[in-house]
C-alpha positions in Angstrom: -15.4 37.8 4.7 -14.2 35.1 2.3 -17.1 33.2 0.6 -17.8 29.6 1.7 -17.6 27.3 -1.4 -19.8 24.3 -1.9 -18.4 22.0 -4.7 -20.7 19.5 -6.3 -19.1 17.2 -8.8 -21.7 15.4 -10.9 -25.0 17.2 -11.5 -27.3 14.3 -12.1 -30.3 13.6 -9.8 -28.4 13.3 -6.6 -26.0 16.1 -7.3 -28.9 18.5 -8.1 -30.8 17.6 -4.9 -27.7 18.0 -2.8 -26.8 21.3 -4.4 -30.3 22.7 -3.8 -30.2 21.5 -0.2 -26.8 23.0 0.6 -26.4 26.1 -1.6 -28.1 28.8 0.5 -25.5 31.4 1.6 -22.7 29.7 -0.3 -20.9 30.1 -3.6 -21.7 26.9 -5.5 -19.2 25.5 -7.9 -20.8 22.8 -10.1 -18.7 20.5 -12.2 -19.7 17.8 -14.7 -18.4 16.2 -17.9 -21.8 17.0 -19.6 -21.5 20.7 -20.3 -25.1 21.0 -21.6 -26.5 19.5 -18.4 -24.1 21.6 -16.3 -25.4 24.8 -17.9 -29.0 23.8 -17.4 -28.6 23.0 -13.7 -26.6 26.1 -13.1 -29.2 28.3 -14.7 -32.0 26.8 -12.6 -30.1 27.4 -9.4 -29.2 31.0 -10.5 -32.9 31.5 -11.2 -33.6 30.6 -7.6 -31.2 33.3 -6.4 -28.0 31.2 -5.8 -24.5 32.2 -6.7 -23.3 29.6 -9.1 -20.0 28.9 -10.9 -19.5 26.1 -13.3 -16.5 24.2 -14.7 -16.4 21.1 -16.9 -14.4 18.3 -15.5 -13.2 14.8 -16.5 -12.7 13.1 -13.1 -10.6 10.3 -14.7 -7.9 13.0 -15.5 -5.7 14.1 -12.6 -4.9 17.5 -14.3 -8.7 18.1 -14.8 -9.5 17.3 -11.2 -6.5 19.3 -9.9 -7.6 22.4 -12.0 -11.1 22.0 -10.5 -9.7 21.9 -7.0 -7.6 25.0 -7.7 -10.6 26.8 -9.1 -12.6 26.0 -6.0 -9.9 27.3 -3.7 -9.6 30.5 -5.8 -13.4 31.1 -5.3 -13.2 31.1 -1.5 -13.0 28.8 1.4 -13.8 25.2 0.3 -16.0 24.1 3.2 -18.1 21.4 1.5 -17.2 18.9 -1.3 -19.7 16.5 -2.7 -18.6 13.9 -5.3 -21.5 12.2 -7.1 -20.0 11.7 -10.5 -20.2 8.0 -11.7 -21.1 5.6 -14.4 -23.2 2.5 -14.1 -23.0 -0.8 -16.2 -26.0 0.3 -18.4 -24.3 3.6 -19.1 -20.7 2.6 -20.0 -18.3 -0.3 -20.6 -16.3 -1.7 -17.7 -13.1 0.1 -18.6 -14.9 3.5 -18.5 -16.5 2.6 -15.1 -13.0 1.8 -13.7 -11.7 5.1 -15.0 -14.5 7.3 -13.6 -15.8 5.4 -10.5 -12.5 3.9 -9.3 -9.8 6.2 -10.4 -11.9 9.4 -10.5 -13.0 9.1 -6.9 -9.5 8.5 -5.7 -8.3 11.6 -7.6 -11.1 13.8 -6.1 -10.2 12.6 -2.6 -6.5 13.5 -3.2 -6.9 16.8 -5.0 -9.6 18.2 -2.8 -7.8 16.9 0.3 -5.1 19.5 -0.4 -7.6 22.5 -0.6 -10.4 21.7 1.8 -10.7 24.3 4.5 -10.2 23.6 8.2 -13.6 22.6 9.5 -14.7 21.5 6.1 -16.4 18.3 5.2 -16.8 16.1 2.1 -19.2 13.3 0.9 -18.5 10.7 -1.7 -21.4 8.8 -3.3 -20.5 5.1 -3.2 -23.2 2.4 -3.6 -25.0 -0.5 -2.1 -23.1 -2.5 -4.6 -20.0 -1.8 -2.7 -21.4 -3.6 0.4 -22.1 -6.7 -1.7 -18.7 -6.6 -3.3 -17.0 -6.4 0.1 -17.8 -10.1 0.7 -15.8 -11.1 -2.4 -12.5 -9.4 -1.5 -9.8 -10.6 0.9 -7.9 -8.4 3.3 -4.9 -7.9 0.9 -7.1 -6.9 -1.9 -9.0 -4.4 0.3 -5.7 -3.0 1.5 -4.5 -2.5 -2.0 -7.7 -0.7 -3.0 -7.4 1.6 0.0 -3.7 2.5 -0.2 -2.4 2.0 -3.7 -1.4 5.3 -5.4 -4.4 6.6 -7.3 -2.9 6.5 -10.8 -2.0 2.8 -10.3 -5.4 1.7 -9.2 -6.7 0.5 -12.6 -3.7 -1.7 -13.0 -4.2 -3.6 -9.8 -4.7 -7.3 -10.4 -8.1 -7.1 -8.6 -9.2 -4.4 -11.0 -7.8 -5.9 -14.2 -9.6 -9.1 -13.3 -13.0 -7.4 -13.7 -12.0 -5.0 -16.5 -14.3 -6.7 -18.9 -17.2 -7.5 -16.7 -20.0 -5.7 -14.8 -18.2 -6.6 -11.6 -16.1 -3.6 -12.0 -18.9 -1.4 -10.8 -19.2 -3.1 -7.4 -15.4 -3.3 -7.0 -15.1 0.4 -7.7 -17.8 1.3 -5.2 -16.2 -0.9 -2.5 -12.9 0.9 -3.3 -14.7 4.3 -2.8 -15.7 3.2 0.7 -12.1 2.1 1.4 -10.5 5.2 -0.1 -12.7 7.4 2.1 -11.6 5.5 5.2 -8.0 6.0 4.3 -8.5 9.7 3.2 -10.1 10.6 6.5 -6.5 10.6 8.0 -5.1 13.1 5.4 -8.3 15.2 5.5 -8.1 15.1 9.2 -4.7 16.7 9.2 -6.4 19.8 7.6 -9.1 19.7 10.3 -11.6 18.4 7.8 -13.9 15.3 7.6 -14.8 13.0 4.7 -17.4 10.3 4.6 -19.3 8.2 1.9 -22.9 7.5 1.3 -24.0 4.2 -0.2 -27.4 4.6 -1.8 -29.6 1.7 -2.6 -32.1 1.8 -5.6 -32.7 5.5 -6.1 -35.2 7.1 -8.5 -32.7 9.1 -10.6 -32.2 9.0 -14.4 -29.3 6.5 -13.8 -31.4 4.4 -11.5 -34.3 4.2 -14.0 -31.8 3.2 -16.7 -30.5 0.4 -14.5 -34.0 -0.8 -13.9 -34.5 -1.3 -17.6 -31.3 -3.3 -17.9 -30.2 -6.8 -17.0 -30.0 -5.9 -13.3 -33.5 -4.6 -13.2 -35.2 -7.7 -11.9 -32.7 -8.1 -9.1 -33.1 -4.4 -8.1 -36.8 -4.7 -8.0 -36.5 -7.8 -5.8 -34.3 -5.9 -3.4 -36.8 -3.1 -3.2 -39.6 -5.6 -2.5 -37.6 -7.3 0.2 -36.6 -4.1 1.9 -38.2 -2.7 5.0 -39.1 0.5 3.2 -40.8 -1.2 0.2 -40.0 1.7 -2.1 -37.2 3.2 -4.2 -35.3 6.0 -2.6 -35.5 9.6 -3.8 -32.7 12.1 -4.5 -34.0 14.0 -1.6 -33.3 11.0 0.7 -29.7 11.2 -0.3 -29.6 15.0 0.0 -30.9 14.7 3.6 -28.2 12.1 4.5 -25.5 14.4 2.9 -26.8 17.4 4.8 -26.3 15.5 8.1 -22.8 14.3 7.2 -21.7 17.7 6.0 -23.2 19.5 9.0 -22.0 20.3 12.5 -24.0 17.5 14.2 -21.8 15.0 12.4 -18.6 16.6 13.8 -17.4 13.3 15.3 -18.1 11.3 12.1 -15.4 10.8 9.5 -14.0 7.9 7.5 -17.3 6.0 7.5 -20.0 4.9 5.1 -23.7 5.6 5.6 -25.9 3.0 3.9 -29.1 4.7 2.7 -31.0 1.9 1.0 -34.3 1.5 2.9 -33.1 -1.7 4.5 -32.4 -3.6 1.2 -29.0 -4.8 2.2 -30.1 -6.0 5.6 -33.0 -7.9 4.1 -30.9 -9.6 1.5 -27.8 -10.2 3.6 -29.7 -11.8 6.4 -32.3 -13.7 4.4 -32.6 -17.3 5.6 -31.0 -20.0 3.3 -33.5 -21.8 1.2 
């Protein structure tokens, strides 16, 4: 029997949690730009008895993503694809964020859309920031973000307008949600599903970095305003991913699951002062 392959792109806090949650009985292909981290995470999973392959990847490069997709298909039946790789405003300049978060996600959706197995499923990690950005875009801009050929995305006027500001992060994450909606049609032709998850404030290394940055006070205020009154954990995201990747979500594709403890609802519906 051909092995079932789980691909996890990005092995930070959320990627690691999802890999641990989904890896039993599957060949796990881990991919990341950081080869040192990639090796450490792979060794840990192997120590727990899992079958793990690794491959470095630059998601902003089509050839690199295509090679990763081909490697996944060569390892077996690609039944689960999880894309968590991304940069935040504290981690990188706006141009790099557009390259990784905007272009990179679009390339992953395209390249894995040609190798995902019938009955397979994918999850893209977007962000709560994408929900806030949605209110700043008109229908034409959203249509362009959803359907423009991937390689041309960074040159869109709506993208170049934020190429020197932190707004590029929210724009990229909104584009992730829109690209997933559009990709659900092409993935569906292969009998596969694709959805996105928009985490709120999550206790990962990236999340803690952001809390120390300029957006920290706003993030803490959102947590305090939320129904949950706490930061999320990587395991919260892994649980959501397990649902979307599993058979009980067989009628769910092309949608975004907001996993934020109620932060967006609290902020979005707050009475005007």
